[in-house]
ZADO-1210 file (C-alpha; in nm, 4 decimals, padded with zeros to 6 digits):
<atoms>
<atom x="10.1488" y="07.0815" z="13.6932" code="MET" pos="1"/>
<atom x="10.4806" y="06.9987" z="13.5700" code="ASN" pos="2"/>
<atom x="10.6528" y="06.9777" z="13.2108" code="HIS" pos="3"/>
<atom x="10.9570" y="06.8056" z="13.0538" code="SER" pos="4"/>
<atom x="11.0896" y="06.5884" z="12.8473" code="GLY" pos="5"/>
<atom x="10.9053" y="06.3973" z="12.5382" code="VAL" pos="6"/>
<atom x="10.5900" y="06.4687" z="12.4461" code="ILE" pos="7"/>
<atom x="10.4382" y="06.1574" z="12.2310" code="SER" pos="8"/>
<atom x="10.0741" y="06.1689" z="12.2708" code="THR" pos="9"/>
<atom x="09.8312" y="06.4540" z="12.2300" code="ASN" pos="10"/>
<atom x="09.7843" y="06.6614" z="12.5696" code="GLU" pos="11"/>
<atom x="09.5714" y="06.9627" z="12.6702" code="THR" pos="12"/>
<atom x="09.7117" y="07.2041" z="12.9282" code="TRP" pos="13"/>
<atom x="09.3989" y="07.2849" z="13.1396" code="ALA" pos="14"/>
<atom x="09.3086" y="07.6082" z="13.3036" code="LEU" pos="15"/>
<atom x="09.2754" y="07.3798" z="13.6024" code="ALA" pos="16"/>
<atom x="09.5993" y="07.2805" z="13.6396" code="ASP" pos="17"/>
<atom x="09.7496" y="07.6226" z="13.5925" code="SER" pos="18"/>
<atom x="09.9922" y="07.7187" z="13.6470" code="PRO" pos="19"/>
<atom x="10.2166" y="07.4979" z="13.4112" code="HIS" pos="20"/>
<atom x="10.5747" y="07.4780" z="13.4718" code="TYR" pos="21"/>
<atom x="10.8393" y="07.4025" z="13.2871" code="ILE" pos="22"/>
<atom x="11.1179" y="07.2006" z="13.4796" code="THR" pos="23"/>
<atom x="11.3150" y="07.1045" z="13.2089" code="GLY" pos="24"/>
<atom x="11.3402" y="07.1155" z="12.8512" code="ASN" pos="25"/>
<atom x="11.0217" y="06.9609" z="12.5866" code="ILE" pos="26"/>
<atom x="11.3107" y="06.7969" z="12.4027" code="THR" pos="27"/>
<atom x="11.0622" y="06.6817" z="12.1342" code="GLN" pos="28"/>
<atom x="10.6722" y="06.6874" z="12.0569" code="ILE" pos="29"/>
<atom x="10.6341" y="06.4079" z="11.8646" code="ASN" pos="30"/>
<atom x="10.4958" y="06.3832" z="11.5027" code="SER" pos="31"/>
<atom x="10.1485" y="06.3831" z="11.5250" code="GLY" pos="32"/>
<atom x="10.1288" y="06.4797" z="11.8852" code="ALA" pos="33"/>
<atom x="09.9453" y="06.8263" z="11.9618" code="VAL" pos="34"/>
<atom x="09.9470" y="07.0147" z="12.2763" code="VAL" pos="35"/>
<atom x="09.6669" y="07.2557" z="12.3135" code="THR" pos="36"/>
<atom x="09.7014" y="07.5015" z="12.5868" code="VAL" pos="37"/>
<atom x="09.3612" y="07.6052" z="12.6999" code="GLU" pos="38"/>
<atom x="09.2946" y="08.0059" z="12.7623" code="ALA" pos="39"/>
<atom x="09.3971" y="08.1649" z="13.0487" code="GLY" pos="40"/>
<atom x="09.6667" y="07.9636" z="13.1536" code="CYS" pos="41"/>
<atom x="09.9842" y="08.0816" z="13.2683" code="THR" pos="42"/>
<atom x="10.3075" y="07.8948" z="13.1994" code="ILE" pos="43"/>
<atom x="10.6144" y="07.9351" z="13.3689" code="ILE" pos="44"/>
<atom x="10.9746" y="07.8703" z="13.2773" code="PHE" pos="45"/>
<atom x="11.1762" y="07.7476" z="13.5687" code="ASN" pos="46"/>
<atom x="11.5346" y="07.7746" z="13.3724" code="GLY" pos="47"/>
<atom x="11.6859" y="07.8198" z="13.0769" code="ASP" pos="48"/>
<atom x="11.4587" y="07.5405" z="12.9052" code="TYR" pos="49"/>
<atom x="11.3236" y="07.5261" z="12.5561" code="TYR" pos="50"/>
<atom x="11.0032" y="07.3538" z="12.4133" code="ILE" pos="51"/>
<atom x="11.0679" y="07.2121" z="12.0984" code="LEU" pos="52"/>
<atom x="10.7847" y="07.0938" z="11.8398" code="ALA" pos="53"/>
<atom x="10.9420" y="06.8350" z="11.5665" code="THR" pos="54"/>
<atom x="10.8589" y="06.7147" z="11.2760" code="SER" pos="55"/>
<atom x="10.4542" y="06.7270" z="11.2566" code="THR" pos="56"/>
<atom x="10.4474" y="06.7787" z="11.5993" code="GLY" pos="57"/>
<atom x="10.2174" y="07.1067" z="11.7214" code="THR" pos="58"/>
<atom x="10.1970" y="07.3343" z="12.0269" code="PHE" pos="59"/>
<atom x="09.8992" y="07.5513" z="12.0084" code="ASN" pos="60"/>
<atom x="09.8321" y="07.8134" z="12.2673" code="CYS" pos="61"/>
<atom x="09.4916" y="07.9176" z="12.2719" code="GLU" pos="62"/>
<atom x="09.4114" y="08.2155" z="12.4272" code="GLY" pos="63"/>
<atom x="09.1056" y="08.4699" z="12.3814" code="THR" pos="64"/>
<atom x="09.0970" y="08.8342" z="12.4170" code="ALA" pos="65"/>
<atom x="08.9200" y="08.8025" z="12.7420" code="ALA" pos="66"/>
<atom x="09.1749" y="08.5258" z="12.9029" code="ALA" pos="67"/>
<atom x="09.4808" y="08.5406" z="12.7194" code="PRO" pos="68"/>
<atom x="09.7925" y="08.2869" z="12.7880" code="ILE" pos="69"/>
<atom x="10.0770" y="08.4250" z="12.9916" code="THR" pos="70"/>
<atom x="10.4020" y="08.2782" z="12.8984" code="ILE" pos="71"/>
<atom x="10.6822" y="08.4025" z="13.1614" code="THR" pos="72"/>
<atom x="10.9824" y="08.3406" z="13.3836" code="SER" pos="73"/>
<atom x="10.9827" y="08.1858" z="13.7525" code="SER" pos="74"/>
<atom x="11.2825" y="08.4266" z="13.8563" code="ALA" pos="75"/>
<atom x="11.2274" y="08.6398" z="14.1567" code="GLY" pos="76"/>
<atom x="11.3689" y="08.9582" z="13.9471" code="SER" pos="77"/>
<atom x="11.3060" y="08.8221" z="13.6021" code="PRO" pos="78"/>
<atom x="11.5160" y="08.9229" z="13.2814" code="ALA" pos="79"/>
<atom x="11.5730" y="08.8887" z="12.9652" code="LYS" pos="80"/>
<atom x="11.6734" y="08.5309" z="12.8468" code="GLY" pos="81"/>
<atom x="11.5465" y="08.3923" z="13.1633" code="ASP" pos="82"/>
<atom x="11.3917" y="08.1371" z="12.9705" code="TRP" pos="83"/>
<atom x="11.5318" y="07.9483" z="12.6015" code="ASN" pos="84"/>
<atom x="11.2738" y="07.9441" z="12.3420" code="TYR" pos="85"/>
<atom x="10.9623" y="07.8088" z="12.1594" code="LEU" pos="86"/>
<atom x="10.9927" y="07.6292" z="11.8102" code="GLN" pos="87"/>
<atom x="10.7902" y="07.4854" z="11.5757" code="ASP" pos="88"/>
<atom x="11.0148" y="07.3088" z="11.2976" code="GLN" pos="89"/>
<atom x="10.7506" y="07.3214" z="11.0087" code="ILE" pos="90"/>
<atom x="10.5295" y="07.6332" z="11.1068" code="ALA" pos="91"/>
<atom x="10.1879" y="07.4232" z="11.1882" code="GLN" pos="92"/>
<atom x="10.1759" y="07.5690" z="11.5740" code="SER" pos="93"/>
<atom x="10.0216" y="07.8917" z="11.6563" code="HIS" pos="94"/>
<atom x="10.0079" y="08.1567" z="11.9325" code="LEU" pos="95"/>
<atom x="09.7365" y="08.3370" z="11.9768" code="ARG" pos="96"/>
<atom x="09.6375" y="08.6020" z="12.2372" code="TYR" pos="97"/>
<atom x="09.9698" y="08.5377" z="12.4547" code="CYS" pos="98"/>
<atom x="10.1212" y="08.7792" z="12.7330" code="ASN" pos="99"/>
<atom x="10.5486" y="08.6235" z="12.6447" code="ILE" pos="100"/>
<atom x="10.7969" y="08.7809" z="12.8337" code="ARG" pos="101"/>
<atom x="11.2048" y="08.7423" z="12.9500" code="TYR" pos="102"/>
<atom x="11.2818" y="08.4444" z="12.6805" code="GLY" pos="103"/>
<atom x="11.5179" y="08.4717" z="12.4323" code="ASP" pos="104"/>
<atom x="11.3272" y="08.3678" z="12.0683" code="LYS" pos="105"/>
<atom x="11.0403" y="08.2394" z="11.9229" code="ILE" pos="106"/>
<atom x="11.1252" y="08.0037" z="11.6091" code="ARG" pos="107"/>
<atom x="10.9258" y="07.9238" z="11.3216" code="GLY" pos="108"/>
<atom x="10.5808" y="07.9375" z="11.4111" code="PHE" pos="109"/>
<atom x="10.3362" y="07.9736" z="11.1643" code="GLY" pos="110"/>
<atom x="10.0807" y="08.2085" z="11.3238" code="GLU" pos="111"/>
<atom x="10.1392" y="08.4668" z="11.5883" code="ILE" pos="112"/>
<atom x="09.8355" y="08.6790" z="11.6396" code="THR" pos="113"/>
<atom x="09.7032" y="08.9326" z="11.8599" code="ASN" pos="114"/>
<atom x="09.9883" y="08.8502" z="12.1059" code="CYS" pos="115"/>
<atom x="10.2474" y="09.1347" z="12.3176" code="ASN" pos="116"/>
<atom x="10.5621" y="08.9902" z="12.3024" code="ILE" pos="117"/>
<atom x="10.8296" y="09.1853" z="12.5211" code="GLY" pos="118"/>
<atom x="11.1614" y="09.1647" z="12.7549" code="THR" pos="119"/>
<atom x="11.3552" y="08.9319" z="12.5017" code="PHE" pos="120"/>
<atom x="11.6802" y="08.8879" z="12.4535" code="ASP" pos="121"/>
<atom x="11.7224" y="08.7764" z="12.1060" code="SER" pos="122"/>
<atom x="11.5169" y="08.7516" z="11.8477" code="LEU" pos="123"/>
<atom x="11.1762" y="08.7638" z="11.9427" code="SER" pos="124"/>
<atom x="11.0195" y="08.6372" z="11.5737" code="CYS" pos="125"/>
<atom x="11.2342" y="08.4326" z="11.3602" code="GLU" pos="126"/>
<atom x="11.0299" y="08.3310" z="11.0677" code="ILE" pos="127"/>
<atom x="11.1854" y="08.0070" z="10.8617" code="PHE" pos="128"/>
<atom x="10.9678" y="08.1395" z="10.5324" code="GLY" pos="129"/>
<atom x="10.9240" y="07.7656" z="10.3717" code="ILE" pos="130"/>
<atom x="10.5822" y="07.7678" z="10.5035" code="TYR" pos="131"/>
<atom x="10.2912" y="08.0258" z="10.4914" code="ASN" pos="132"/>
<atom x="10.3339" y="08.2674" z="10.8094" code="THR" pos="133"/>
<atom x="10.0820" y="08.5121" z="10.9824" code="THR" pos="134"/>
<atom x="10.2342" y="08.7778" z="11.1975" code="ILE" pos="135"/>
<atom x="09.9585" y="09.0028" z="11.2766" code="GLU" pos="136"/>
<atom x="09.8020" y="09.2224" z="11.5269" code="ASN" pos="137"/>
<atom x="10.1015" y="09.2080" z="11.7668" code="ASN" pos="138"/>
<atom x="10.2991" y="09.4343" z="12.0176" code="THR" pos="139"/>
<atom x="10.6720" y="09.3573" z="12.0285" code="PHE" pos="140"/>
<atom x="10.8502" y="09.5783" z="12.2974" code="TYR" pos="141"/>
<atom x="11.1692" y="09.6132" z="12.4997" code="ASP" pos="142"/>
<atom x="11.3782" y="09.4091" z="12.2665" code="LEU" pos="143"/>
<atom x="11.7806" y="09.3646" z="12.2860" code="ASN" pos="144"/>
<atom x="11.7863" y="09.2365" z="11.9199" code="ASN" pos="145"/>
<atom x="11.6229" y="09.2202" z="11.5788" code="ILE" pos="146"/>
<atom x="11.2282" y="09.1862" z="11.6028" code="CYS" pos="147"/>
<atom x="11.1101" y="08.9977" z="11.3192" code="LEU" pos="148"/>
<atom x="11.3918" y="08.7872" z="11.1452" code="TYR" pos="149"/>
<atom x="11.3194" y="08.6188" z="10.8216" code="ILE" pos="150"/>
<atom x="11.5649" y="08.3321" z="10.6666" code="GLN" pos="151"/>
<atom x="11.3872" y="08.3013" z="10.3284" code="GLN" pos="152"/>
<atom x="11.0796" y="08.2312" z="10.1652" code="ILE" pos="153"/>
<atom x="11.0177" y="07.9771" z="09.9275" code="ALA" pos="154"/>
<atom x="10.8361" y="07.9287" z="09.6217" code="THR" pos="155"/>
<atom x="10.4650" y="07.9640" z="09.6246" code="GLY" pos="156"/>
<atom x="10.4783" y="08.0780" z="09.9923" code="LYS" pos="157"/>
<atom x="10.3369" y="08.3898" z="10.1784" code="THR" pos="158"/>
<atom x="10.4812" y="08.5891" z="10.4983" code="VAL" pos="159"/>
<atom x="10.2581" y="08.8066" z="10.6084" code="SER" pos="160"/>
<atom x="10.3499" y="09.0855" z="10.8249" code="ILE" pos="161"/>
<atom x="10.0287" y="09.3304" z="10.9020" code="LYS" pos="162"/>
<atom x="09.8948" y="09.5429" z="11.1775" code="ASN" pos="163"/>
<atom x="10.2208" y="09.5054" z="11.4320" code="ASN" pos="164"/>
<atom x="10.3485" y="09.7693" z="11.6766" code="LEU" pos="165"/>
<atom x="10.7378" y="09.7684" z="11.7147" code="VAL" pos="166"/>
<atom x="10.8931" y="09.9731" z="11.9594" code="TYR" pos="167"/>
<atom x="11.1966" y="10.0233" z="12.2042" code="ASP" pos="168"/>
<atom x="11.4537" y="09.7794" z="12.0115" code="THR" pos="169"/>
<atom x="11.7660" y="09.9245" z="12.1441" code="ASN" pos="170"/>
<atom x="11.8801" y="10.0041" z="11.8417" code="GLY" pos="171"/>
<atom x="11.8028" y="09.6960" z="11.6616" code="LYS" pos="172"/>
<atom x="11.6340" y="09.6229" z="11.3636" code="ARG" pos="173"/>
<atom x="11.2667" y="09.5495" z="11.3873" code="PRO" pos="174"/>
<atom x="11.2666" y="09.3208" z="11.0456" code="LEU" pos="175"/>
<atom x="11.5507" y="09.2136" z="10.9040" code="TYR" pos="176"/>
<atom x="11.5937" y="08.9384" z="10.6104" code="LEU" pos="177"/>
<atom x="11.8632" y="08.7189" z="10.6191" code="TYR" pos="178"/>
<atom x="12.1843" y="08.8558" z="10.4010" code="ASP" pos="179"/>
<atom x="12.1682" y="08.5505" z="10.1845" code="ALA" pos="180"/>
<atom x="11.8043" y="08.4951" z="10.1607" code="GLY" pos="181"/>
<atom x="11.6191" y="08.4080" z="09.8722" code="ASP" pos="182"/>
<atom x="11.2491" y="08.5812" z="09.8131" code="ILE" pos="183"/>
<atom x="11.0526" y="08.3325" z="09.5565" code="ASP" pos="184"/>
<atom x="10.7453" y="08.3671" z="09.7162" code="GLY" pos="185"/>
<atom x="10.5277" y="08.7035" z="09.8427" code="THR" pos="186"/>
<atom x="10.6196" y="08.8968" z="10.1535" code="LEU" pos="187"/>
<atom x="10.3809" y="09.1314" z="10.2731" code="ASN" pos="188"/>
<atom x="10.4741" y="09.4366" z="10.5178" code="ILE" pos="189"/>
<atom x="10.1415" y="09.5861" z="10.5366" code="ILE" pos="190"/>
<atom x="10.0305" y="09.8250" z="10.8342" code="ASN" pos="191"/>
<atom x="10.2748" y="09.8146" z="11.0906" code="ASN" pos="192"/>
<atom x="10.4077" y="10.1084" z="11.3029" code="THR" pos="193"/>
<atom x="10.8288" y="10.0537" z="11.3570" code="PHE" pos="194"/>
<atom x="10.9489" y="10.2864" z="11.6008" code="TYR" pos="195"/>
<atom x="11.3307" y="10.3457" z="11.6251" code="GLY" pos="196"/>
<atom x="11.5523" y="10.4594" z="11.9046" code="ASN" pos="197"/>
<atom x="11.8775" y="10.5106" z="11.7548" code="SER" pos="198"/>
<atom x="11.8443" y="10.1887" z="11.4942" code="ALA" pos="199"/>
<atom x="11.9870" y="10.2350" z="11.1715" code="ALA" pos="200"/>
<atom x="11.6697" y="10.0981" z="10.9861" code="TYR" pos="201"/>
<atom x="11.3030" y="10.0341" z="11.0052" code="GLY" pos="202"/>
<atom x="11.3053" y="09.7576" z="10.7279" code="ILE" pos="203"/>
<atom x="11.6722" y="09.6008" z="10.6317" code="TYR" pos="204"/>
<atom x="11.5939" y="09.3951" z="10.3093" code="LEU" pos="205"/>
<atom x="11.9494" y="09.3760" z="10.1654" code="TYR" pos="206"/>
<atom x="12.1123" y="09.1759" z="09.9300" code="ASN" pos="207"/>
<atom x="11.8488" y="08.9177" z="09.8681" code="ALA" pos="208"/>
<atom x="11.7503" y="08.7615" z="09.5134" code="ASP" pos="209"/>
<atom x="11.4874" y="08.5439" z="09.3626" code="GLY" pos="210"/>
<atom x="11.1489" y="08.5977" z="09.1668" code="THR" pos="211"/>
<atom x="10.9312" y="08.6851" z="09.4403" code="GLY" pos="212"/>
<atom x="10.7158" y="08.9975" z="09.5397" code="THR" pos="213"/>
<atom x="10.7680" y="09.2079" z="09.8294" code="VAL" pos="214"/>
<atom x="10.4386" y="09.4356" z="09.9006" code="ASN" pos="215"/>
<atom x="10.5324" y="09.7175" z="10.1818" code="ILE" pos="216"/>
<atom x="10.2619" y="10.0325" z="10.2663" code="ARG" pos="217"/>
<atom x="10.0438" y="10.2130" z="10.5178" code="ASN" pos="218"/>
<atom x="10.3627" y="10.1456" z="10.7688" code="ASN" pos="219"/>
<atom x="10.4433" y="10.4289" z="10.9684" code="ILE" pos="220"/>
<atom x="10.8627" y="10.4300" z="11.0485" code="LEU" pos="221"/>
<atom x="10.9773" y="10.6959" z="11.2631" code="ALA" pos="222"/>
<atom x="11.3412" y="10.7527" z="11.3792" code="ASN" pos="223"/>
<atom x="11.5414" y="10.5363" z="11.1393" code="PHE" pos="224"/>
<atom x="11.8622" y="10.6441" z="10.9814" code="THR" pos="225"/>
<atom x="11.7345" y="10.4875" z="10.6928" code="ILE" pos="226"/>
<atom x="11.3484" y="10.4030" z="10.6855" code="GLY" pos="227"/>
<atom x="11.4033" y="10.1082" z="10.3813" code="ILE" pos="228"/>
<atom x="11.7042" y="09.9665" z="10.2856" code="ASN" pos="229"/>
<atom x="11.6253" y="09.7287" z="09.9732" code="GLN" pos="230"/>
<atom x="11.8576" y="09.5843" z="09.7567" code="VAL" pos="231"/>
<atom x="11.7592" y="09.3170" z="09.5295" code="PHE" pos="232"/>
<atom x="11.7676" y="09.1052" z="09.1995" code="GLY" pos="233"/>
<atom x="11.5096" y="09.0505" z="08.9907" code="SER" pos="234"/>
<atom x="11.2080" y="09.0502" z="09.2773" code="ILE" pos="235"/>
<atom x="10.8924" y="09.2785" z="09.2139" code="THR" pos="236"/>
<atom x="10.9298" y="09.5524" z="09.4708" code="PHE" pos="237"/>
<atom x="10.5888" y="09.7255" z="09.5863" code="ASN" pos="238"/>
<atom x="10.6325" y="10.0108" z="09.7716" code="VAL" pos="239"/>
<atom x="10.4118" y="10.3416" z="09.8848" code="ASP" pos="240"/>
<atom x="10.1972" y="10.4877" z="10.1163" code="TYR" pos="241"/>
<atom x="10.4070" y="10.5141" z="10.3839" code="ASN" pos="242"/>
<atom x="10.4958" y="10.7857" z="10.6552" code="ASP" pos="243"/>
<atom x="10.9028" y="10.8288" z="10.7085" code="TYR" pos="244"/>
<atom x="10.9149" y="11.0426" z="10.9745" code="TYR" pos="245"/>
<atom x="11.2844" y="11.1809" z="11.1259" code="ASN" pos="246"/>
<atom x="11.4322" y="10.9150" z="10.9356" code="CYS" pos="247"/>
<atom x="11.7749" y="11.0437" z="10.7895" code="SER" pos="248"/>
<atom x="11.6902" y="10.8814" z="10.4550" code="THR" pos="249"/>
<atom x="11.3591" y="10.7183" z="10.3571" code="ASN" pos="250"/>
<atom x="11.4879" y="10.4147" z="10.1176" code="THR" pos="251"/>
<atom x="11.8002" y="10.3295" z="10.0270" code="VAL" pos="252"/>
<atom x="11.8686" y="10.0572" z="09.7371" code="GLY" pos="253"/>
<atom x="11.6783" y="09.9670" z="09.3965" code="THR" pos="254"/>
<atom x="11.2940" y="09.9200" z="09.5328" code="GLY" pos="255"/>
<atom x="11.2491" y="10.2696" z="09.5508" code="GLY" pos="256"/>
<atom x="10.8975" y="10.4387" z="09.6883" code="ASP" pos="257"/>
<atom x="10.6120" y="10.5463" z="09.5206" code="GLY" pos="258"/>
<atom x="10.4536" y="10.8880" z="09.4732" code="ALA" pos="259"/>
<atom x="10.2070" y="10.8653" z="09.8047" code="ASN" pos="260"/>
<atom x="10.4612" y="10.8478" z="10.0337" code="SER" pos="261"/>
<atom x="10.4614" y="11.1049" z="10.2926" code="ILE" pos="262"/>
<atom x="10.7432" y="11.2117" z="10.5828" code="THR" pos="263"/>
<atom x="10.5510" y="11.4086" z="10.8495" code="THR" pos="264"/>
<atom x="10.4927" y="11.3554" z="11.1834" code="ASP" pos="265"/>
<atom x="10.2695" y="11.0604" z="11.2427" code="PRO" pos="266"/>
<atom x="10.1194" y="11.2129" z="11.5367" code="GLN" pos="267"/>
<atom x="10.0769" y="10.9687" z="11.8416" code="PHE" pos="268"/>
<atom x="09.8954" y="11.0407" z="12.1177" code="ALA" pos="269"/>
<atom x="10.2195" y="11.0792" z="12.3331" code="ASP" pos="270"/>
<atom x="10.5104" y="11.2439" z="12.1624" code="ALA" pos="271"/>
<atom x="10.7226" y="10.9939" z="12.3582" code="THR" pos="272"/>
<atom x="10.5139" y="10.6937" z="12.3400" code="PRO" pos="273"/>
<atom x="10.5843" y="10.4039" z="12.5399" code="VAL" pos="274"/>
<atom x="10.2876" y="10.1952" z="12.5276" code="ASN" pos="275"/>
<atom x="10.0781" y="10.0511" z="12.2766" code="THR" pos="276"/>
<atom x="09.7805" y="10.3364" z="12.3409" code="ASP" pos="277"/>
<atom x="10.0379" y="10.6313" z="12.3021" code="GLU" pos="278"/>
<atom x="10.1129" y="10.4714" z="11.9704" code="PHE" pos="279"/>
<atom x="09.7392" y="10.5567" z="11.8582" code="ARG" pos="280"/>
<atom x="09.6663" y="10.8432" z="11.5802" code="LEU" pos="281"/>
<atom x="09.5209" y="11.1508" z="11.7056" code="LYS" pos="282"/>
<atom x="09.2262" y="11.3074" z="11.6016" code="SER" pos="283"/>
<atom x="08.9604" y="11.5743" z="11.6344" code="VAL" pos="284"/>
<atom x="08.6808" y="11.3307" z="11.5705" code="TYR" pos="285"/>
<atom x="08.7958" y="11.0361" z="11.7926" code="GLY" pos="286"/>
<atom x="09.0903" y="10.8723" z="11.9109" code="ARG" pos="287"/>
<atom x="09.0744" y="10.5184" z="12.1207" code="TRP" pos="288"/>
<atom x="09.2840" y="10.6121" z="12.4456" code="ASP" pos="289"/>
<atom x="09.2134" y="10.2218" z="12.6149" code="GLY" pos="290"/>
<atom x="08.8913" y="10.2774" z="12.7725" code="SER" pos="291"/>
<atom x="08.7258" y="10.4709" z="12.5362" code="GLY" pos="292"/>
<atom x="08.7066" y="10.7509" z="12.2349" code="TRP" pos="293"/>
<atom x="08.8357" y="11.0643" z="12.2888" code="VAL" pos="294"/>
<atom x="08.8946" y="11.3700" z="12.0980" code="LYS" pos="295"/>
<atom x="09.2156" y="11.5922" z="12.0374" code="ASP" pos="296"/>
<atom x="09.3009" y="11.8847" z="11.8853" code="GLY" pos="297"/>
<atom x="09.4689" y="11.7595" z="11.5810" code="SER" pos="298"/>
<atom x="09.4295" y="11.4949" z="11.3189" code="THR" pos="299"/>
<atom x="09.7499" y="11.2666" z="11.2155" code="SER" pos="300"/>
<atom x="09.8429" y="11.2885" z="10.8746" code="PRO" pos="301"/>
<atom x="09.8117" y="10.9373" z="10.8288" code="CYS" pos="302"/>
<atom x="09.4214" y="10.9069" z="10.9101" code="VAL" pos="303"/>
<atom x="09.2549" y="10.7955" z="10.5864" code="SER" pos="304"/>
<atom x="09.5798" y="10.8548" z="10.4125" code="THR" pos="305"/>
<atom x="09.6716" y="10.4724" z="10.3200" code="GLY" pos="306"/>
<atom x="09.6374" y="10.2939" z="10.0189" code="ASN" pos="307"/>
<atom x="09.2780" y="10.3505" z="09.8821" code="PRO" pos="308"/>
<atom x="09.2414" y="10.0119" z="09.7207" code="GLY" pos="309"/>
<atom x="09.2920" y="09.8528" z="10.0679" code="ASP" pos="310"/>
<atom x="08.9970" y="09.7393" z="10.2978" code="SER" pos="311"/>
<atom x="08.8738" y="10.0042" z="10.5572" code="TYR" pos="312"/>
<atom x="08.5680" y="09.7732" z="10.6553" code="VAL" pos="313"/>
<atom x="08.6812" y="09.7184" z="10.9916" code="ASN" pos="314"/>
<atom x="08.7283" y="10.0839" z="11.0856" code="GLU" pos="315"/>
<atom x="08.4241" y="10.2291" z="11.3558" code="PRO" pos="316"/>
<atom x="08.4184" y="10.5743" z="11.1080" code="VAL" pos="317"/>
<atom x="08.6540" y="10.6016" z="10.7789" code="SER" pos="318"/>
<atom x="08.6461" y="10.6763" z="10.4313" code="SER" pos="319"/>
<atom x="09.0001" y="10.4983" z="10.3590" code="ARG" pos="320"/>
<atom x="09.2419" y="10.2952" z="10.5415" code="ILE" pos="321"/>
<atom x="09.4557" y="10.4403" z="10.8392" code="ASN" pos="322"/>
<atom x="09.8383" y="10.3820" z="10.8136" code="MET" pos="323"/>
<atom x="10.0246" y="10.2270" z="11.0798" code="GLY" pos="324"/>
<atom x="09.9312" y="09.9607" z="11.3233" code="PHE" pos="325"/>
<atom x="09.5464" y="10.0456" z="11.3738" code="ASP" pos="326"/>
<atom x="09.4288" y="10.0389" z="10.9806" code="GLY" pos="327"/>
<atom x="09.1264" y="09.8450" z="10.9156" code="ASN" pos="328"/>
<atom x="09.0985" y="09.7490" z="11.2618" code="THR" pos="329"/>
<atom x="08.8165" y="09.8300" z="11.5388" code="ILE" pos="330"/>
<atom x="09.0331" y="10.0879" z="11.7200" code="TYR" pos="331"/>
<atom x="09.1006" y="10.3078" z="11.4006" code="ALA" pos="332"/>
<atom x="09.0957" y="10.7002" z="11.4634" code="SER" pos="333"/>
<atom x="08.7697" y="10.8585" z="11.3174" code="TYR" pos="334"/>
<atom x="08.8205" y="11.0511" z="11.0214" code="ASP" pos="335"/>
<atom x="08.4920" y="11.2332" z="11.0984" code="ALA" pos="336"/>
<atom x="08.2286" y="11.2313" z="11.3391" code="LEU" pos="337"/>
<atom x="08.0350" y="10.9363" z="11.4107" code="PRO" pos="338"/>
<atom x="07.6439" y="10.9166" z="11.3121" code="PRO" pos="339"/>
<atom x="07.4607" y="11.0131" z="11.6014" code="ALA" pos="340"/>
<atom x="07.0790" y="11.0495" z="11.6823" code="THR" pos="341"/>
<atom x="06.9944" y="11.3787" z="11.8296" code="SER" pos="342"/>
<atom x="06.7707" y="11.4617" z="12.0806" code="SER" pos="343"/>
<atom x="06.5096" y="11.6262" z="11.8340" code="LEU" pos="344"/>
<atom x="06.5340" y="11.2871" z="11.6119" code="GLU" pos="345"/>
<atom x="06.4663" y="11.0710" z="11.9354" code="ILE" pos="346"/>
<atom x="06.1452" y="11.3097" z="12.0482" code="SER" pos="347"/>
<atom x="06.0040" y="11.2615" z="11.6913" code="ALA" pos="348"/>
<atom x="06.0344" y="10.9084" z="11.7026" code="SER" pos="349"/>
<atom x="05.8947" y="10.8535" z="12.0202" code="VAL" pos="350"/>
<atom x="05.5844" y="11.0748" z="11.9288" code="ALA" pos="351"/>
<atom x="05.5527" y="10.8867" z="11.5828" code="LYS" pos="352"/>
<atom x="05.5603" y="10.5448" z="11.7938" code="MET" pos="353"/>
<atom x="05.2890" y="10.6910" z="12.0531" code="ASN" pos="354"/>
<atom x="05.0469" y="10.8237" z="11.7844" code="ILE" pos="355"/>
<atom x="05.0703" y="10.4750" z="11.6019" code="ASN" pos="356"/>
<atom x="05.0059" y="10.3100" z="11.9481" code="ALA" pos="357"/>
<atom x="04.6934" y="10.5382" z="11.9592" code="SER" pos="358"/>
<atom x="04.5885" y="10.4456" z="11.6081" code="SER" pos="359"/>
<atom x="04.5980" y="10.1017" z="11.6883" code="ALA" pos="360"/>
<atom x="04.3930" y="10.1333" z="12.0017" code="LYS" pos="361"/>
<atom x="04.1243" y="10.3194" z="11.8081" code="ILE" pos="362"/>
<atom x="04.1502" y="10.0458" z="11.4979" code="ASN" pos="363"/>
<atom x="04.1183" y="09.7488" z="11.7647" code="ILE" pos="364"/>
<atom x="03.8171" y="09.9461" z="11.9160" code="GLY" pos="365"/>
<atom x="03.6395" y="09.9462" z="11.6113" code="ASN" pos="366"/>
</atoms>
């Protein structure tokens, strides 16, 4: 099915009609109109086009873990920047469980969760900051420019950047706050893994002012010249429980860092990781390798060393939250052997069941 022009009424882009081709700019999703993309759909841009949700228009991609949505290019040899952008002007649209490649930028979405976004030319995720925004559980890779670009954070608003993996940034900054962007709300940068390759900064928060709060904890920042560059006015800055590995300087600026951060090799599954599973933390007790739990010869220093006040309820075997993008997720590496039922216990249970069954027969017979 082909799409272009102005959308003024609700539309469902159905799996039965997939693939959905963008054959021209979608110049407006008008006020009140909702476009819903069903799980499993494929959206293919036939050129350098864009999709724009204006005013109170909404563009929602409703993928699932079992049926993600694919957004890609029609080019025979696809490349970065083949298509232009996805944009929501008031951050009420969301992208859930999407595999998105070969674009230029994604702008203004209120929620981007459980997505794989890669091979992008410009800003893979631009955050306007005048609305609440959630960027969580995503993987960003193979980027030509800044990955997470924040314009500002308005009073009473929260921008949450959690459990993301960012790698292969071609020397660019994984996270950048606009030089003149004030923070009057809350910025949470928690449990991310930022992996640099010749990038000067991991987290660049420079020259901002405001009365807001910035929380940076449980992150792994590896291979940067400077892990965090932070210069603020009267902003409350809380930084601790981070791992700065192979960073020439951990932090620069007025924000500082707490006493619980480390500068140790995080021991990723592979010494030169190139995919999500290779960034998971080693453990002698158990590490998820993409298909099952395996045991390593050592355990990462980032296992169970995150902020002790943070929840780890989703970690399968843990006494404290892990650092990095897997922290408080079902794929977090173990910090102990999982509970197991021995063969002796099983035999004893079976014997007890047989005895109970025999007694029941005797009682019935009497």
